SEZA-986011 format. One record per residue (C-alpha): residue in one letter; x, y, z. Coordinates in steps of 0.2 Angstrom, whole numbers. Each point is the difference from the previous one (the first is absolute). Example, Ala and Ser with C-alpha at 12.3 -4.5 7.8 and 13.67 -1.06 7.14 Angstrom:
2
<rest=A&east=62&north=-22&up=39>
<rest=S&east=6&north=17&up=-3>
***
This chain:
512
<rest=M&east=219&north=234&up=194>
<rest=L&east=-16&north=6&up=9>
<rest=F&east=-8&north=2&up=-17>
<rest=F&east=3&north=-18&up=-5>
<rest=D&east=-6&north=-6&up=17>
<rest=S&east=-16&north=10&up=-2>
<rest=L&east=-2&north=-6&up=-18>
<rest=T&east=2&north=-18&up=5>
<rest=K&east=-13&north=2&up=14>
<rest=D&east=-12&north=7&up=-12>
<rest=I&east=3&north=-14&up=-13>
<rest=V&east=-2&north=-13&up=14>
<rest=G&east=-16&north=9&up=6>
<rest=V&east=-8&north=0&up=-18>
<rest=V&east=4&north=-18&up=-3>
<rest=V&east=-7&north=-5&up=17>
<rest=T&east=-16&north=10&up=-3>
<rest=L&east=-2&north=-8&up=-17>
<rest=V&east=2&north=-17&up=7>
<rest=V&east=-12&north=3&up=13>
<rest=V&east=-13&north=8&up=-13>
<rest=V&east=3&north=-16&up=-11>
<rest=I&east=-3&north=-12&up=14>
<rest=A&east=-15&north=9&up=6>
<rest=Y&east=-7&north=1&up=-18>
<rest=Y&east=2&north=-19&up=-2>
<rest=K&east=-8&north=-4&up=17>
<rest=W&east=-15&north=11&up=-5>
<rest=S&east=-1&north=-8&up=-17>
<rest=Y&east=1&north=-18&up=7>
<rest=Q&east=-16&north=4&up=10>
<rest=Y&east=-10&north=3&up=-16>
<rest=W&east=-8&north=-17&up=-2>
<rest=K&east=-3&north=-1&up=19>
<rest=R&east=-9&north=17&up=-2>
<rest=K&east=-10&north=-7&up=-14>
<rest=N&east=-5&north=-15&up=10>
<rest=V&east=7&north=-12&up=-14>
<rest=P&east=10&north=-15&up=5>
<rest=F&east=19&north=2&up=-4>
<rest=L&east=16&north=-9&up=1>
<rest=E&east=13&north=9&up=12>
<rest=P&east=13&north=10&up=-10>
<rest=S&east=18&north=2&up=3>
<rest=F&east=10&north=17&up=-1>
<rest=P&east=4&north=6&up=-13>
<rest=F&east=-6&north=-12&up=-14>
<rest=G&east=-17&north=-4&up=7>
<rest=N&east=-5&north=-18&up=-5>
<rest=T&east=12&north=-1&up=-14>
<rest=T&east=19&north=-3&up=1>
<rest=N&east=15&north=11&up=-2>
<rest=P&east=3&north=2&up=-19>
<rest=L&east=19&north=0&up=3>
<rest=T&east=-1&north=-17&up=9>
<rest=R&east=-15&north=-8&up=-8>
<rest=T&east=1&north=-19&up=-2>
<rest=E&east=-17&north=-3&up=-8>
<rest=T&east=-10&north=9&up=-14>
<rest=L&east=-13&north=12&up=6>
<rest=G&east=-13&north=-12&up=-7>
<rest=V&east=4&north=-14&up=12>
<rest=T&east=0&north=13&up=14>
<rest=I&east=-18&north=5&up=-4>
<rest=Q&east=-4&north=-19&up=-2>
<rest=K&east=5&north=-3&up=18>
<rest=V&east=-10&north=15&up=5>
<rest=Y&east=-15&north=-8&up=-8>
<rest=Q&east=3&north=-17&up=8>
<rest=E&east=2&north=8&up=17>
<rest=M&east=-17&north=10&up=-2>
<rest=K&east=-8&north=-16&up=-6>
<rest=N&east=6&north=-10&up=14>
<rest=R&east=-8&north=13&up=12>
<rest=N&east=-17&north=-2&up=-10>
<rest=W&east=1&north=18&up=-5>
<rest=K&east=-10&north=6&up=-15>
<rest=H&east=12&north=15&up=-3>
<rest=G&east=14&north=8&up=10>
<rest=G&east=12&north=15&up=0>
<rest=I&east=19&north=0&up=-2>
<rest=Y&east=13&north=14&up=-2>
<rest=L&east=11&north=3&up=-15>
<rest=T&east=14&north=9&up=10>
<rest=S&east=-12&north=13&up=8>
<rest=I&east=-14&north=-1&up=-13>
<rest=P&east=-15&north=-9&up=5>
<rest=A&east=-6&north=-13&up=-13>
<rest=Y&east=-16&north=-10&up=0>
<rest=C&east=0&north=-19&up=-4>
<rest=A&east=-15&north=-9&up=-7>
<rest=I&east=-1&north=-18&up=6>
<rest=D&east=-18&north=-6&up=-2>
<rest=L&east=-3&north=-3&up=-19>
<rest=E&east=-16&north=10&up=0>
<rest=Y&east=9&north=15&up=6>
<rest=V&east=13&north=-3&up=-14>
<rest=K&east=-15&north=-1&up=-12>
<rest=N&east=-7&north=16&up=7>
<rest=I&east=17&north=10&up=-2>
<rest=M&east=4&north=-7&up=-17>
<rest=T&east=-17&north=0&up=-9>
<rest=K&east=-16&north=3&up=10>
<rest=D&east=5&north=17&up=8>
<rest=F&east=14&north=3&up=-13>
<rest=Q&east=-5&north=19&up=-1>
<rest=Y&east=9&north=2&up=17>
<rest=F&east=16&north=-9&up=-5>
<rest=V&east=3&north=6&up=-18>
<rest=D&east=18&north=5&up=3>
<rest=R&east=15&north=-12&up=4>
<rest=G&east=10&north=13&up=9>
<rest=S&east=15&north=-4&up=-10>
<rest=Y&east=13&north=14&up=-2>
<rest=Y&east=2&north=7&up=-17>
<rest=N&east=8&north=17&up=-6>
<rest=E&east=-8&north=5&up=-17>
<rest=K&east=9&north=16&up=-2>
<rest=D&east=18&north=-6&up=3>
<rest=D&east=-3&north=-18&up=-4>
<rest=P&east=-14&north=-2&up=-13>
<rest=L&east=3&north=-19&up=-2>
<rest=S&east=-5&north=-3&up=18>
<rest=A&east=-18&north=7&up=-3>
<rest=H&east=-6&north=-16&up=-8>
<rest=L&east=-17&north=-9&up=2>
<rest=F&east=6&north=-10&up=15>
<rest=A&east=5&north=15&up=11>
<rest=I&east=-11&north=14&up=-4>
<rest=G&east=-17&north=2&up=8>
<rest=G&east=-17&north=10&up=0>
<rest=S&east=-8&north=7&up=-16>
<rest=K&east=17&north=-1&up=-9>
<rest=W&east=0&north=-19&up=3>
<rest=R&east=-18&north=-2&up=-5>
<rest=N&east=2&north=10&up=-17>
<rest=L&east=16&north=-10&up=-4>
<rest=R&east=-7&north=-17&up=4>
<rest=T&east=-15&north=4&up=-11>
<rest=K&east=11&north=4&up=-14>
<rest=L&east=12&north=-15&up=2>
<rest=T&east=-13&north=-13&up=4>
<rest=P&east=-5&north=-3&up=-19>
<rest=T&east=19&north=-4&up=-4>
<rest=F&east=-1&north=-16&up=11>
<rest=T&east=-15&north=-8&up=-7>
<rest=S&east=1&north=-18&up=-6>
<rest=G&east=-1&north=7&up=-17>
<rest=K&east=15&north=10&up=2>
<rest=M&east=9&north=-14&up=9>
<rest=R&east=-4&north=-11&up=-16>
<rest=Q&east=8&north=14&up=-11>
<rest=M&east=16&north=0&up=11>
<rest=F&east=1&north=-19&up=1>
<rest=Q&east=11&north=-3&up=-15>
<rest=T&east=12&north=13&up=5>
<rest=L&east=2&north=-9&up=17>
<rest=V&east=2&north=-17&up=-8>
<rest=D&east=14&north=6&up=-11>
<rest=C&east=11&north=1&up=15>
<rest=E&east=-2&north=-18&up=3>
<rest=S&east=14&north=-5&up=-12>
<rest=S&east=14&north=9&up=10>
<rest=L&east=-6&north=-9&up=16>
<rest=L&east=1&north=-17&up=-7>
<rest=K&east=17&north=4&up=-8>
<rest=K&east=6&north=5&up=17>
<rest=I&east=-7&north=-16&up=9>
<rest=E&east=7&north=-11&up=-14>
<rest=L&east=17&north=8&up=1>
<rest=E&east=1&north=-4&up=19>
<rest=Y&east=-7&north=-17&up=-2>
<rest=S&east=13&north=-4&up=-13>
<rest=K&east=14&north=5&up=12>
<rest=K&east=-9&north=-11&up=14>
<rest=S&east=1&north=16&up=10>
<rest=P&east=-13&north=4&up=14>
<rest=I&east=-11&north=14&up=-5>
<rest=D&east=-2&north=16&up=10>
<rest=I&east=-19&north=0&up=-5>
<rest=K&east=-3&north=17&up=9>
<rest=E&east=12&north=9&up=-11>
<rest=V&east=-5&north=-9&up=-16>
<rest=L&east=-19&north=4&up=3>
<rest=G&east=5&north=18&up=5>
<rest=C&east=8&north=2&up=-17>
<rest=F&east=-15&north=-8&up=-9>
<rest=T&east=-13&north=12&up=8>
<rest=T&east=12&north=15&up=-2>
<rest=D&east=0&north=-4&up=-19>
<rest=I&east=-19&north=-2&up=0>
<rest=I&east=-4&north=16&up=9>
<rest=G&east=14&north=9&up=-10>
<rest=S&east=-9&north=-6&up=-16>
<rest=C&east=-18&north=3&up=6>
<rest=A&east=3&north=16&up=10>
<rest=F&east=13&north=9&up=-10>
<rest=G&east=0&north=-9&up=-17>
<rest=L&east=19&north=-4&up=2>
<rest=E&east=10&north=-16&up=-1>
<rest=C&east=9&north=0&up=17>
<rest=K&east=11&north=-15&up=-5>
<rest=T&east=3&north=-4&up=19>
<rest=F&east=5&north=-18&up=-4>
<rest=E&east=14&north=6&up=-13>
<rest=Q&east=6&north=15&up=10>
<rest=E&east=5&north=-3&up=18>
<rest=N&east=-1&north=18&up=4>
<rest=S&east=-16&north=5&up=-9>
<rest=P&east=-5&north=16&up=7>
<rest=F&east=-18&north=-5&up=2>
<rest=R&east=6&north=-15&up=11>
<rest=V&east=13&north=11&up=9>
<rest=Y&east=-13&north=14&up=5>
<rest=G&east=-14&north=-13&up=3>
<rest=K&east=11&north=-9&up=13>
<rest=K&east=5&north=16&up=8>
<rest=L&east=-18&north=5&up=3>
<rest=F&east=-4&north=-17&up=9>
<rest=Q&east=17&north=-3&up=9>
<rest=G&east=-5&north=13&up=14>
<rest=S&east=11&north=11&up=9>
<rest=T&east=2&north=3&up=19>
<rest=S&east=3&north=18&up=-3>
<rest=R&east=-15&north=2&up=-11>
<rest=N&east=-11&north=-10&up=13>
<rest=L&east=6&north=11&up=14>
<rest=K&east=-4&north=16&up=-10>
<rest=R&east=-17&north=-7&up=-5>
<rest=T&east=-3&north=-5&up=19>
<rest=L&east=5&north=16&up=7>
<rest=L&east=-5&north=13&up=-12>
<rest=T&east=-11&north=-5&up=-15>
<rest=Q&east=-11&north=-11&up=11>
<rest=S&east=-1&north=12&up=15>
<rest=F&east=0&north=17&up=-9>
<rest=P&east=-4&north=-3&up=-18>
<rest=D&east=-5&north=19&up=-3>
<rest=L&east=16&north=6&up=7>
<rest=A&east=10&north=-13&up=-10>
<rest=R&east=-8&north=6&up=-16>
<rest=K&east=4&north=18&up=4>
<rest=L&east=18&north=-5&up=3>
<rest=G&east=0&north=-9&up=-17>
<rest=V&east=3&north=-18&up=7>
<rest=L&east=-1&north=-12&up=-14>
<rest=A&east=-10&north=-16&up=1>
<rest=L&east=11&north=-9&up=-13>
<rest=P&east=19&north=0&up=-3>
<rest=E&east=4&north=14&up=-12>
<rest=D&east=10&north=-10&up=-12>
<rest=V&east=-15&north=-12&up=-2>
<rest=S&east=-12&north=14&up=-3>
<rest=N&east=11&north=8&up=-13>
<rest=F&east=2&north=-17&up=-9>
<rest=F&east=-18&north=-4&up=-1>
<rest=M&east=-5&north=17&up=-4>
<rest=K&east=12&north=1&up=-15>
<rest=V&east=-6&north=-17&up=-6>
<rest=V&east=-18&north=5&up=-1>
<rest=N&east=4&north=17&up=-7>
<rest=D&east=10&north=-7&up=-14>
<rest=S&east=-12&north=-14&up=-4>
<rest=V&east=-16&north=11&up=-1>
<rest=S&east=10&north=13&up=-10>
<rest=Y&east=5&north=-14&up=-13>
<rest=R&east=-17&north=-7&up=-2>
<rest=E&east=-9&north=17&up=-2>
<rest=K&east=13&north=7&up=-12>
<rest=N&east=0&north=-16&up=-11>
<rest=S&east=-18&north=-5&up=2>
<rest=F&east=6&north=-17&up=7>
<rest=T&east=-13&north=-11&up=10>
<rest=R&east=2&north=-16&up=10>
<rest=N&east=-12&north=-11&up=10>
<rest=D&east=8&north=4&up=17>
<rest=F&east=-4&north=10&up=16>
<rest=L&east=9&north=16&up=-6>
<rest=Q&east=-10&north=1&up=-16>
<rest=L&east=-16&north=-2&up=11>
<rest=L&east=6&north=15&up=10>
<rest=I&east=4&north=10&up=-15>
<rest=N&east=-17&north=-3&up=-7>
<rest=L&east=-7&north=5&up=16>
<rest=K&east=10&north=16&up=0>
<rest=N&east=-8&north=4&up=-17>
<rest=S&east=-17&north=-5&up=6>
<rest=K&east=-1&north=-15&up=-12>
<rest=I&east=-4&north=-13&up=13>
<rest=A&east=-14&north=11&up=8>
<rest=E&east=-9&north=0&up=-17>
<rest=E&east=3&north=-19&up=-3>
<rest=E&east=-6&north=-5&up=17>
<rest=G&east=-15&north=12&up=0>
<rest=Y&east=3&north=7&up=17>
<rest=Q&east=-1&north=18&up=6>
<rest=H&east=16&north=9&up=-2>
<rest=D&east=4&north=15&up=11>
<rest=G&east=8&north=9&up=-14>
<rest=K&east=17&north=-1&up=9>
<rest=T&east=13&north=-11&up=-9>
<rest=L&east=14&north=-9&up=9>
<rest=T&east=16&north=11&up=1>
<rest=L&east=17&north=-7&up=-5>
<rest=E&east=5&north=-1&up=18>
<rest=E&east=-16&north=-10&up=4>
<rest=I&east=4&north=-12&up=-14>
<rest=A&east=17&north=-2&up=7>
<rest=A&east=-6&north=-3&up=18>
<rest=Q&east=-13&north=-14&up=-6>
<rest=C&east=13&north=-8&up=-11>
<rest=F&east=12&north=0&up=15>
<rest=V&east=-13&north=-8&up=12>
<rest=F&east=-4&north=-13&up=-13>
<rest=F&east=18&north=-4&up=-1>
<rest=L&east=2&north=1&up=19>
<rest=A&east=-16&north=-11&up=4>
<rest=G&east=2&north=-12&up=-15>
<rest=F&east=18&north=-6&up=0>
<rest=E&east=4&north=-4&up=18>
<rest=T&east=-16&north=-6&up=6>
<rest=S&east=-3&north=-12&up=-14>
<rest=S&east=18&north=-7&up=0>
<rest=T&east=-1&north=-3&up=19>
<rest=T&east=-17&north=-8&up=-2>
<rest=M&east=7&north=-12&up=-14>
<rest=T&east=16&north=-3&up=11>
<rest=F&east=-10&north=-5&up=15>
<rest=A&east=-12&north=-11&up=-10>
<rest=L&east=14&north=-9&up=-9>
<rest=Y&east=9&north=-2&up=17>
<rest=E&east=-15&north=-8&up=8>
<rest=M&east=-4&north=-11&up=-15>
<rest=A&east=19&north=-6&up=0>
<rest=K&east=-3&north=-5&up=18>
<rest=N&east=-17&north=-8&up=-4>
<rest=Q&east=2&north=-10&up=-16>
<rest=E&east=-17&north=-7&up=0>
<rest=I&east=-7&north=18&up=-1>
<rest=Q&east=13&north=4&up=-14>
<rest=N&east=-6&north=-16&up=-9>
<rest=K&east=-18&north=5&up=1>
<rest=V&east=3&north=17&up=-7>
<rest=R&east=11&north=-7&up=-14>
<rest=E&east=-14&north=-13&up=-5>
<rest=E&east=-12&north=15&up=0>
<rest=I&east=11&north=10&up=-11>
<rest=S&east=2&north=-15&up=-12>
<rest=T&east=-19&north=-3&up=-1>
<rest=V&east=-4&north=18&up=-3>
<rest=L&east=13&north=4&up=-13>
<rest=K&east=-6&north=-15&up=-10>
<rest=K&east=-16&north=9&up=-2>
<rest=H&east=8&north=15&up=-6>
<rest=D&east=12&north=-7&up=-14>
<rest=G&east=14&north=-1&up=13>
<rest=K&east=1&north=19&up=1>
<rest=I&east=0&north=11&up=15>
<rest=T&east=-14&north=11&up=-3>
<rest=Y&east=-11&north=13&up=10>
<rest=E&east=-14&north=-13&up=0>
<rest=S&east=11&north=-15&up=5>
<rest=I&east=7&north=10&up=15>
<rest=Q&east=-18&north=3&up=6>
<rest=D&east=-4&north=-19&up=-1>
<rest=M&east=13&north=-5&up=13>
<rest=K&east=-10&north=-1&up=15>
<rest=Y&east=12&north=-10&up=11>
<rest=M&east=14&north=12&up=-4>
<rest=N&east=-12&north=14&up=6>
<rest=Q&east=-1&north=-10&up=17>
<rest=V&east=19&north=-2&up=1>
<rest=I&east=2&north=19&up=-3>
<rest=D&east=-13&north=5&up=12>
<rest=E&east=8&north=-11&up=13>
<rest=T&east=17&north=8&up=-4>
<rest=L&east=-8&north=17&up=2>
<rest=R&east=-7&north=-6&up=17>
<rest=K&east=16&north=-6&up=7>
<rest=Y&east=11&north=14&up=-8>
<rest=P&east=-11&north=15&up=-3>
<rest=P&east=12&north=13&up=-9>
<rest=V&east=-7&north=14&up=10>
<rest=P&east=-2&north=-7&up=18>
<rest=F&east=-11&north=15&up=6>
<rest=V&east=-8&north=15&up=-7>
<rest=T&east=-4&north=16&up=8>
<rest=R&east=-15&north=13&up=-2>
<rest=K&east=-2&north=17&up=7>
<rest=C&east=-16&north=5&up=8>
<rest=I&east=-6&north=16&up=-9>
<rest=A&east=-15&north=4&up=11>
<rest=D&east=-5&north=-5&up=18>
<rest=Y&east=-7&north=-18&up=-1>
<rest=K&east=-11&north=-9&up=13>
<rest=I&east=4&north=-18&up=0>
<rest=P&east=-17&north=-10&up=-2>
<rest=D&east=-7&north=-7&up=16>
<rest=E&east=14&north=8&up=10>
<rest=D&east=0&north=16&up=10>
<rest=I&east=17&north=5&up=-8>
<rest=V&east=5&north=13&up=-13>
<rest=I&east=15&north=-2&up=-11>
<rest=D&east=6&north=18&up=-1>
<rest=K&east=3&north=9&up=-17>
<rest=G&east=19&north=-2&up=-5>
<rest=T&east=2&north=-17&up=9>
<rest=T&east=11&north=-13&up=-8>
<rest=V&east=-10&north=-16&up=-3>
<rest=M&east=9&north=-17&up=-3>
<rest=I&east=-6&north=-16&up=-8>
<rest=P&east=12&north=-14&up=5>
<rest=I&east=-1&north=-11&up=-16>
<rest=L&east=13&north=-12&up=6>
<rest=G&east=-8&north=-2&up=17>
<rest=I&east=-17&north=-4&up=-8>
<rest=H&east=8&north=-13&up=-12>
<rest=Y&east=8&north=-9&up=14>
<rest=D&east=-15&north=0&up=12>
<rest=K&east=-3&north=-18&up=5>
<rest=D&east=-19&north=3&up=1>
<rest=Y&east=0&north=3&up=-19>
<rest=Y&east=14&north=-11&up=-5>
<rest=P&east=4&north=-15&up=11>
<rest=N&east=18&north=-5&up=0>
<rest=P&east=5&north=17&up=-8>
<rest=E&east=18&north=-5&up=-3>
<rest=K&east=-5&north=-14&up=-12>
<rest=F&east=-1&north=4&up=-18>
<rest=D&east=-17&north=-7&up=-6>
<rest=P&east=-8&north=6&up=-16>
<rest=E&east=-16&north=-10&up=5>
<rest=R&east=-4&north=15&up=11>
<rest=F&east=-5&north=9&up=-16>
<rest=T&east=-13&north=-12&up=-8>
<rest=E&east=-16&north=9&up=-3>
<rest=E&east=-8&north=-9&up=14>
<rest=N&east=13&north=5&up=13>
<rest=K&east=1&north=18&up=-6>
<rest=N&east=-19&north=2&up=1>
<rest=A&east=0&north=-7&up=18>
<rest=R&east=13&north=13&up=6>
<rest=H&east=-3&north=18&up=3>
<rest=H&east=4&north=10&up=-16>
<rest=Y&east=12&north=11&up=9>
<rest=A&east=11&north=-14&up=6>
<rest=H&east=10&north=0&up=-16>
<rest=I&east=5&north=18&up=-6>
<rest=P&east=17&north=-1&up=-8>
<rest=F&east=-5&north=14&up=-12>
<rest=G&east=-10&north=10&up=13>
<rest=E&east=-18&north=2&up=-2>
<rest=G&east=-14&north=13&up=-4>
<rest=P&east=2&north=15&up=-11>
<rest=R&east=19&north=1&up=3>
<rest=I&east=3&north=-19&up=-5>
<rest=C&east=16&north=-1&up=-10>
<rest=I&east=-5&north=6&up=-17>
<rest=G&east=13&north=-11&up=-9>
<rest=M&east=-5&north=-16&up=8>
<rest=R&east=-5&north=-8&up=-16>
<rest=F&east=16&north=4&up=-8>
<rest=G&east=10&north=-6&up=15>
<rest=L&east=-9&north=-17&up=0>
<rest=M&east=1&north=-1&up=-19>
<rest=Q&east=19&north=2&up=-1>
<rest=S&east=2&north=-12&up=15>
<rest=K&east=-10&north=-14&up=-9>
<rest=V&east=10&north=2&up=-16>
<rest=G&east=16&north=-1&up=9>
<rest=L&east=-5&north=-16&up=10>
<rest=T&east=-8&north=-8&up=-15>
<rest=S&east=16&north=3&up=-11>
<rest=L&east=11&north=-7&up=13>
<rest=L&east=-10&north=-15&up=6>
<rest=K&east=-5&north=-7&up=-17>
<rest=N&east=19&north=-2&up=-3>
<rest=Y&east=8&north=-3&up=16>
<rest=K&east=-2&north=-8&up=17>
<rest=F&east=8&north=10&up=15>
<rest=T&east=7&north=-6&up=16>
<rest=V&east=8&north=10&up=14>
<rest=S&east=19&north=1&up=-1>
<rest=K&east=11&north=-3&up=15>
<rest=K&east=6&north=17&up=-2>
<rest=T&east=-16&north=8&up=6>
<rest=K&east=1&north=5&up=18>
<rest=E&east=-16&north=-7&up=9>
<rest=P&east=-11&north=6&up=7>
<rest=L&east=-2&north=15&up=-11>
<rest=K&east=3&north=17&up=9>
<rest=M&east=-9&north=15&up=-6>
<rest=Q&east=9&north=17&up=-4>
<rest=V&east=1&north=11&up=15>
<rest=Q&east=0&north=17&up=-9>
<rest=S&east=-12&north=-3&up=-14>
<rest=F&east=-18&north=5&up=1>
<rest=I&east=-4&north=-14&up=-13>
<rest=L&east=0&north=-18&up=8>
<rest=A&east=15&north=-7&up=-9>
<rest=A&east=13&north=-14&up=4>
<rest=E&east=17&north=5&up=7>
<rest=G&east=14&north=-5&up=-11>
<rest=E&east=-2&north=-13&up=-14>
<rest=V&east=-13&north=-14&up=-3>
<rest=W&east=10&north=-14&up=-9>
<rest=L&east=-10&north=-13&up=-10>
<rest=D&east=6&north=-14&up=-10>
<rest=A&east=-8&north=-3&up=-17>
<rest=H&east=-3&north=-17&up=-8>
<rest=K&east=-5&north=0&up=-18>
<rest=L&east=-16&north=-10&up=-4>
***
C-alpha cells in the first residue's frame, strides 16, 4: 500500500513538474515578438493566435485573414503571431510581401512544409521541398510548363469535354438540380488523370473511381491529421521524420505510387508515347527535354520516386483548385446574369473566328473570361495563405529588425484580396476590377492567387487553361441559375487547407 501511495505521489509530482515546465516554456515563447520589438497580436494558451483544431469553426485561411485585417486596422506594416508556441511573422505592407516573395527571395527559398522523403517519397514534391533540391527540380520541370508544351497537351484536355457535357445533359433531361462542385471535380479528375498519368479515370461512369475516391480523401481534411500536423510535424519536423511520421495517408501514397510505376513501366517496355505530363517527365528522366530545350543539364536524371511525386502534386494541385475555381465562377455568374451573358457573348464571338471549335488560340482570346476568373480567384483564392521559412537572418529594409533564421513567414493572400484599400466593396463580385487599366493602377502584389516570385505556381498556365475550357464548354450550351437547394451564404470547409465550399453547390441548367 505504501508503495502505491509513493508511486502515485511520484506520478503526480512528474505531471505537475511537466505542466509547470510547459506553461513556463509557453510564457517565455510568447515574449518572442516583444523581445524582437515587433508589434504582435496577443496569443492565447495553448494555440496562440489560431484556434483549437478539435473545435475549429472556420478554416485556418479565414483565421489568418482576420489576423491580416486586425494588423491593417492598427496601421501595422507587419506583425507577429503564434502558431501554438511557434512565432510566425506576417507581412502586411505589399512592399514587404514583394521583398519576401521576389526581391529578397534568397532568404525565403523554403516553404517550411513538412515532408518525409525516406518513408513517404510522394510528399517530397516541388511544392514542399526547399533549398538546392527545389532549385534543381524547378529548373528541370520549368520547360514542361511552357506555352508550347501546354499546346501539345491541349487536345488531351479537350477530349475530356464530352463526358462533362453528357453528365450535364443527363441532369438537365431529368430536370434535376446539378451538384456543380461534384460534376466539375469529376471533370478535372479525368483531365489530370489523363494528362498526368495517361489513364482514363472514367469518374463520370464509375461512382467510386479510385482517382476520385483518393482525391477526395486528400482534401476532406481530418481533425486527427490536423492535430498531428500542429503538434508534431509543424513544431518538431526533424523529430517527426526520425519517428517516420507520414505527410500523406499511407493508402493514398501506395495507390499513386503504383499507378506511376505501372504507367512508366508500360510505356518504357512498349515504346509507347503520349502528349501528356507523364511523358514529359519520362523524357526528362532520360534527358531528352534537356537536349531539346538546350539548357544545361546537371547529369542527374529524375528518379522514379521523383516522377511519382511530381505526378502526384500535379494531380493534387490541378484537380481540386481548378474545380473549385470553376464552381465559384459559375456560382457567381448564376447570381449575376448580366456577367454570365457577357461571358457567353464573348465565347460566341471568339469561337466564330475559330470555326466554332475550342482551340488553344480561342481560349487565349477570351479577355473578359480572364477577368471573371481573376475576380473569382480574388474572392476565392484556392490557397488562402502561403508560408515561407527564413533560411538566414534577414534585416527588414528601413527597419531596425532582424527576422531570425528558421522563422516561419506568412503571406495572408485572402486578407490582401479582401483589403478595401485595394478592392472597394470586396464582397461584391466585379470582373471590372481586372481590366488592364484597373490592374495597372493597383499594386502588382494585391492579386497573388498563384503566389509570386520564383516559387509562383508552376502549373498556373495549365490550371487556367482547363478552367477556361470547362467554363467555355458549359456556357456555350447552357445558362445557369442558383438552385433553391443551395444553402446560402456559402460556407467554407473547416478542415480543408484549400478554400472550398462546405457541402454541395446546386445549380439549375437551362439549355440554350
